[in-house]
C-alpha positions in Angstrom: 26.1 87.0 159.4 28.7 85.3 161.6 32.2 86.8 161.5 35.0 84.3 161.0 37.7 84.5 163.7 41.1 83.4 162.5 43.3 81.2 164.7 46.7 82.7 165.0 49.7 80.4 165.0 51.7 80.5 168.2 55.2 81.9 167.8 58.1 80.0 169.3 60.2 82.2 171.6 63.7 82.8 170.3 65.2 81.0 173.3 62.8 78.1 173.3 64.3 74.6 173.6 63.9 72.7 170.4 65.9 69.6 171.2 64.2 66.2 171.5 66.2 65.0 174.5 67.4 66.9 177.6 70.9 68.3 177.4 73.4 68.1 180.3 75.4 71.3 180.4 78.7 70.2 182.1 82.4 70.1 181.3 83.5 66.5 180.9 87.1 65.8 179.8 87.3 64.2 176.3 89.8 62.8 173.8 88.9 63.4 170.2 90.4 61.5 167.2 89.6 62.4 163.6 90.7 64.4 160.5 90.8 68.2 160.3 89.6 70.4 157.4 93.1 70.2 155.8 92.8 66.4 155.8 95.5 65.7 158.5 94.7 63.2 161.2 94.7 64.5 164.8 94.2 63.3 168.4 93.6 66.1 171.0 92.2 66.5 174.5 89.3 68.9 175.2 86.2 69.3 177.3 82.6 69.0 176.3 80.3 72.0 176.6 77.2 69.8 176.8 75.9 66.3 176.0 72.5 64.6 175.5 71.4 61.2 174.4 71.5 62.3 170.7 74.5 64.6 170.5 77.2 66.8 172.1 79.0 70.1 171.6 82.7 70.6 172.1 85.4 73.1 171.0 88.7 72.3 169.3 91.7 74.3 168.4 91.4 73.3 164.7 88.8 73.4 162.0 86.8 70.3 161.3 84.2 70.2 158.4 80.6 69.2 158.7 80.2 65.6 157.6 83.4 64.5 159.2 83.3 61.5 161.6 85.1 61.6 164.9 85.8 59.2 167.8 85.3 60.9 171.1 86.1 59.2 174.4 84.4 61.0 177.3 85.5 60.6 180.9 82.3 61.0 183.0 83.9 63.0 185.8 84.2 66.7 186.6 86.6 68.5 184.3 89.8 69.5 185.9 90.0 66.5 188.2 93.3 64.7 187.8 92.1 61.3 189.0 88.6 60.1 188.8 87.3 56.6 189.0 84.3 56.8 186.8 83.0 55.4 183.5 84.2 56.4 180.1 82.1 56.3 177.0 83.5 55.9 173.4 81.3 57.8 171.0 81.3 57.7 167.2 80.0 61.0 166.0 79.1 62.9 162.9 79.9 66.6 162.7 76.6 68.4 161.9 77.8 72.0 162.4 81.2 73.8 162.8 81.1 77.3 164.5 84.0 79.7 164.3 85.1 81.0 167.7 87.7 83.4 168.9 91.3 82.6 167.8 91.5 79.4 165.8 88.9 77.6 168.0 86.1 75.7 166.3 82.9 74.7 168.1 81.4 71.4 166.8 77.8 70.2 167.1 78.1 66.4 166.9 75.4 63.8 166.3 76.1 60.5 168.3 75.9 57.6 165.8 77.0 54.9 168.2 78.4 54.6 171.8 79.8 52.0 174.1 80.9 52.1 177.7 84.6 51.3 178.3 
């Protein structure tokens, strides 16, 4: 009698990349316009933590709820440079996740819904 050998499913490593598109981890200056969790409109400057073809992650000094839509204008130059003659991209985004950070900071995972170069 032949013994059946089961095929084990491979386990995904906890730090394995699950994103569909490569992510650029870089700080780009950005201006964000939207509405906060309390409903008030805001316009603030910040820096991106990372960006890909499908989404981006940034931190704000206010809470924004998942499902909110934001306008993010990203200046494609190194953060901290006062003058930089590079392209800017206007991004319409949908907040997928809001992570609490130290203080009143809020990290936002944002899905890019549309974009246009300025």
